[in-house]
TORTIVO-982021 format. One record per residue: x, y, z of N, C-alpha, C, O in turn; residue number from 1; residue in three letters. Coordinates in Angstrom, 1 decimal. Layout:
<recs>
> X, Y, Z, X, Y, Z, X, Y, Z, X, Y, Z, NUM, Ala .
...
</recs>
This chain:
<recs>
> 39.4, -44.9, 75.4, 38.5, -45.3, 76.5, 38.2, -46.7, 76.4, 37.6, -47.2, 75.4, 1, Met .
> 38.5, -47.5, 77.4, 38.1, -49.0, 77.3, 36.6, -49.2, 77.4, 35.9, -48.4, 77.9, 2, Pro .
> 36.2, -50.3, 76.8, 34.8, -50.7, 76.8, 34.7, -52.0, 77.6, 35.7, -52.7, 77.9, 3, Lys .
> 33.5, -52.4, 77.9, 33.2, -53.6, 78.6, 32.8, -54.6, 77.6, 31.9, -54.4, 76.8, 4, Ile .
> 33.5, -55.8, 77.6, 33.1, -56.9, 76.6, 32.7, -58.1, 77.4, 33.2, -58.4, 78.5, 5, Tyr .
> 31.6, -58.7, 77.0, 31.1, -60.0, 77.5, 31.5, -61.1, 76.6, 31.1, -61.1, 75.4, 6, Arg .
> 32.3, -62.0, 77.1, 32.8, -63.1, 76.3, 32.1, -64.4, 76.8, 32.1, -64.7, 78.0, 7, Ile .
> 31.4, -65.1, 75.9, 30.7, -66.3, 76.2, 31.4, -67.5, 75.4, 31.7, -67.3, 74.2, 8, Val .
> 31.5, -68.6, 76.1, 32.2, -69.7, 75.4, 32.1, -71.0, 76.3, 31.4, -71.0, 77.3, 9, Gly .
> 32.9, -72.0, 75.8, 33.0, -73.2, 76.5, 34.3, -73.8, 76.3, 35.2, -73.3, 75.5, 10, Asp .
> 34.6, -74.9, 77.0, 35.9, -75.6, 76.8, 35.6, -77.1, 76.4, 34.5, -77.6, 76.4, 11, Thr .
> 36.7, -77.7, 76.0, 36.5, -79.1, 75.6, 36.3, -80.0, 76.8, 35.9, -81.2, 76.6, 12, Thr .
> 36.5, -79.5, 78.0, 36.2, -80.3, 79.2, 34.7, -80.2, 79.6, 34.3, -80.9, 80.6, 13, Thr .
> 33.9, -79.4, 78.9, 32.5, -79.3, 79.2, 32.1, -78.1, 80.0, 31.0, -77.9, 80.3, 14, Gly .
> 33.1, -77.3, 80.4, 32.8, -76.1, 81.2, 32.3, -75.0, 80.4, 32.9, -74.7, 79.3, 15, Met .
> 31.3, -74.3, 80.8, 30.8, -73.1, 80.1, 31.1, -71.9, 80.9, 31.2, -71.9, 82.1, 16, Lys .
> 31.4, -70.8, 80.2, 31.7, -69.5, 80.9, 31.1, -68.3, 80.3, 30.8, -68.3, 79.1, 17, Phe .
> 30.9, -67.3, 81.1, 30.5, -66.0, 80.6, 31.3, -65.0, 81.5, 31.0, -64.8, 82.7, 18, Lys .
> 32.2, -64.3, 80.9, 33.1, -63.4, 81.6, 33.0, -62.0, 81.0, 33.0, -61.8, 79.8, 19, Ile .
> 33.0, -61.0, 81.9, 33.1, -59.6, 81.5, 34.4, -59.0, 81.8, 34.9, -59.1, 82.9, 20, Glu .
> 35.1, -58.4, 80.8, 36.4, -57.8, 81.0, 36.4, -56.4, 80.3, 35.5, -56.1, 79.4, 21, Val .
> 37.3, -55.5, 80.7, 37.5, -54.3, 80.1, 38.7, -54.4, 79.1, 39.7, -55.0, 79.5, 22, Thr .
> 38.5, -53.8, 77.9, 39.6, -53.8, 77.0, 39.3, -52.7, 75.9, 38.2, -52.2, 75.8, 23, Ala .
> 40.4, -52.4, 75.2, 40.3, -51.4, 74.1, 39.6, -52.0, 72.9, 38.8, -51.4, 72.2, 24, Glu .
> 40.0, -53.2, 72.5, 39.5, -53.9, 71.3, 39.0, -55.3, 71.6, 39.4, -55.9, 72.6, 25, Lys .
> 38.1, -55.8, 70.8, 37.6, -57.2, 71.0, 38.7, -58.2, 71.1, 38.6, -59.2, 71.9, 26, Pro .
> 39.7, -58.1, 70.3, 40.8, -59.0, 70.3, 41.5, -59.1, 71.6, 41.9, -60.1, 72.1, 27, His .
> 41.7, -57.9, 72.2, 42.4, -57.8, 73.5, 41.5, -58.4, 74.6, 42.1, -59.1, 75.5, 28, Asp .
> 40.2, -58.3, 74.5, 39.3, -58.9, 75.5, 39.4, -60.4, 75.4, 39.4, -61.1, 76.4, 29, Ala .
> 39.4, -60.9, 74.2, 39.5, -62.4, 74.0, 40.8, -62.9, 74.5, 40.8, -64.0, 75.2, 30, Val .
> 41.9, -62.2, 74.3, 43.2, -62.6, 74.8, 43.2, -62.7, 76.3, 43.8, -63.6, 76.9, 31, Glu .
> 42.6, -61.7, 76.9, 42.5, -61.6, 78.4, 41.8, -62.8, 78.9, 42.2, -63.4, 79.9, 32, Lys .
> 40.6, -63.1, 78.3, 39.8, -64.2, 78.8, 40.5, -65.6, 78.6, 40.5, -66.4, 79.5, 33, Val .
> 41.1, -65.8, 77.4, 41.8, -67.0, 77.2, 43.0, -67.2, 78.2, 43.2, -68.3, 78.7, 34, Val .
> 43.6, -66.1, 78.5, 44.7, -66.1, 79.5, 44.1, -66.5, 80.9, 44.7, -67.3, 81.6, 35, Ser .
> 43.0, -65.9, 81.3, 42.4, -66.2, 82.6, 42.0, -67.6, 82.7, 42.3, -68.3, 83.7, 36, Leu .
> 41.2, -68.1, 81.7, 40.7, -69.4, 81.8, 41.8, -70.4, 81.7, 41.8, -71.4, 82.5, 37, Ile .
> 42.8, -70.2, 80.9, 43.9, -71.1, 80.8, 44.7, -71.2, 82.1, 45.1, -72.3, 82.5, 38, Gly .
> 44.9, -70.1, 82.7, 45.7, -70.2, 84.0, 44.9, -70.7, 85.1, 45.5, -71.4, 86.0, 39, Ser .
> 43.6, -70.4, 85.2, 42.8, -70.9, 86.3, 42.5, -72.4, 86.2, 42.5, -73.1, 87.3, 40, Arg .
> 42.3, -72.9, 85.0, 41.9, -74.3, 84.9, 43.0, -75.2, 84.1, 42.7, -76.3, 83.8, 41, His .
> 44.2, -74.7, 83.9, 45.3, -75.4, 83.3, 44.8, -76.0, 81.9, 45.0, -77.1, 81.6, 42, Lys .
> 44.3, -75.1, 81.1, 43.8, -75.5, 79.8, 44.7, -74.8, 78.7, 45.2, -73.7, 79.0, 43, Leu .
> 44.9, -75.4, 77.6, 45.6, -74.8, 76.5, 44.6, -74.0, 75.6, 43.4, -74.2, 75.8, 44, Lys .
> 45.1, -73.2, 74.8, 44.3, -72.3, 73.9, 43.4, -73.1, 73.0, 42.2, -72.6, 72.8, 45, Arg .
> 43.8, -74.2, 72.5, 43.0, -75.0, 71.6, 41.8, -75.7, 72.3, 40.8, -76.1, 71.7, 46, Val .
> 41.9, -75.7, 73.7, 40.8, -76.3, 74.5, 39.7, -75.3, 74.8, 38.7, -75.6, 75.4, 47, Gln .
> 39.9, -74.0, 74.5, 39.0, -72.9, 74.8, 38.3, -72.5, 73.5, 39.0, -72.1, 72.6, 48, Ile .
> 37.0, -72.5, 73.5, 36.2, -72.1, 72.3, 35.4, -70.9, 72.7, 34.6, -70.9, 73.6, 49, Arg .
> 35.6, -69.8, 71.9, 34.8, -68.5, 72.1, 33.6, -68.6, 71.2, 33.7, -68.7, 70.0, 50, Ile .
> 32.4, -68.4, 71.8, 31.2, -68.4, 71.0, 30.7, -67.0, 70.6, 30.2, -66.8, 69.5, 51, Lys .
> 30.8, -66.1, 71.6, 30.3, -64.7, 71.3, 31.1, -63.7, 72.0, 31.6, -63.9, 73.2, 52, Glu .
> 31.3, -62.6, 71.4, 32.0, -61.4, 71.9, 31.0, -60.2, 71.7, 30.7, -59.9, 70.6, 53, Val .
> 30.6, -59.6, 72.8, 29.7, -58.4, 72.6, 30.1, -57.3, 73.5, 30.6, -57.5, 74.6, 54, Ser .
> 29.8, -56.1, 73.1, 30.0, -54.9, 73.9, 28.8, -54.7, 74.8, 27.7, -54.8, 74.4, 55, Val .
> 29.1, -54.4, 76.1, 28.1, -54.2, 77.1, 28.2, -52.8, 77.7, 29.3, -52.3, 77.9, 56, Val .
> 27.0, -52.2, 77.9, 27.1, -50.9, 78.5, 27.3, -51.0, 80.0, 27.0, -52.1, 80.6, 57, Ser .
> 27.8, -50.0, 80.7, 28.1, -50.1, 82.1, 26.9, -50.5, 83.0, 27.0, -51.1, 84.0, 58, Pro .
> 25.7, -50.0, 82.5, 24.4, -50.3, 83.2, 24.1, -51.8, 83.1, 23.5, -52.4, 84.0, 59, Glu .
> 24.4, -52.4, 82.0, 24.0, -53.8, 81.7, 25.1, -54.8, 82.3, 24.8, -56.0, 82.4, 60, Glu .
> 26.2, -54.3, 82.7, 27.3, -55.2, 83.2, 26.9, -55.9, 84.5, 26.2, -55.2, 85.4, 61, Ala .
> 27.2, -57.1, 84.6, 26.8, -57.9, 85.8, 28.0, -58.0, 86.8, 27.7, -58.2, 88.0, 62, Gln .
> 29.2, -57.8, 86.4, 30.4, -57.9, 87.2, 30.6, -56.6, 88.0, 30.7, -55.5, 87.4, 63, Ser .
> 30.6, -56.7, 89.3, 30.8, -55.5, 90.1, 32.2, -54.9, 89.9, 32.4, -53.7, 90.0, 64, Glu .
> 33.2, -55.8, 89.8, 34.6, -55.4, 89.6, 34.7, -54.5, 88.3, 35.4, -53.5, 88.3, 65, Glu .
> 34.0, -54.9, 87.2, 34.1, -54.2, 86.0, 33.4, -52.9, 86.1, 33.8, -51.8, 85.6, 66, Val .
> 32.3, -52.8, 86.8, 31.5, -51.6, 87.0, 32.4, -50.6, 87.8, 32.4, -49.4, 87.4, 67, Lys .
> 33.1, -51.0, 88.8, 34.0, -50.1, 89.5, 35.1, -49.6, 88.7, 35.5, -48.5, 88.8, 68, Leu .
> 35.7, -50.5, 87.9, 36.8, -50.1, 87.0, 36.3, -49.0, 86.0, 37.1, -48.0, 85.8, 69, Leu .
> 35.1, -49.1, 85.5, 34.6, -48.1, 84.6, 34.3, -46.8, 85.2, 34.2, -45.8, 84.6, 70, Met .
> 34.0, -46.9, 86.5, 33.6, -45.7, 87.3, 34.8, -44.8, 87.7, 34.6, -43.6, 87.9, 71, Ala .
> 35.9, -45.4, 87.7, 37.1, -44.6, 88.1, 37.6, -43.7, 86.9, 37.6, -44.1, 85.8, 72, Thr .
> 37.9, -42.5, 87.3, 38.3, -41.6, 86.2, 39.9, -41.5, 86.1, 40.4, -41.2, 85.0, 73, Asp .
> 40.6, -41.9, 87.1, 42.0, -42.0, 87.1, 42.5, -42.9, 88.2, 41.9, -43.1, 89.2, 74, Arg .
> 43.7, -43.4, 88.0, 44.4, -44.2, 89.0, 45.7, -43.6, 89.4, 46.5, -43.2, 88.5, 75, Ile .
> 45.9, -43.4, 90.7, 47.1, -42.8, 91.2, 47.9, -43.9, 91.9, 47.4, -44.6, 92.8, 76, Ile .
> 49.2, -44.0, 91.4, 50.1, -45.0, 92.0, 51.1, -44.4, 92.8, 51.8, -43.4, 92.3, 77, Arg .
> 51.4, -44.9, 94.0, 52.4, -44.3, 94.8, 53.6, -45.2, 94.8, 54.6, -44.9, 95.5, 78, Tyr .
</recs>
C-alpha cells in the first residue's frame, strides 16, 4: 500500500519546494520529486537538495491530487 510522502528542499538557484507524492518507499518518493523538479525547471540532480522526507497521513495531506489517489481503491484501464 503506497504512503504519502512530503519532500521539502531547495535548489542551487534559490527555489524552495514542498511536494507531496505517493510512493512505496522513501527512496522512490525522492526519485519521483527529483525527476519532477529536474524536468520542470531544467535542473540536474546535483542542483537539487533534499532537506526532509516525512510520511504524511491522508488527513494531513495538502495536495488534492494525492488525497484523491489515496481514496481510490482500484484503477480500471480500458
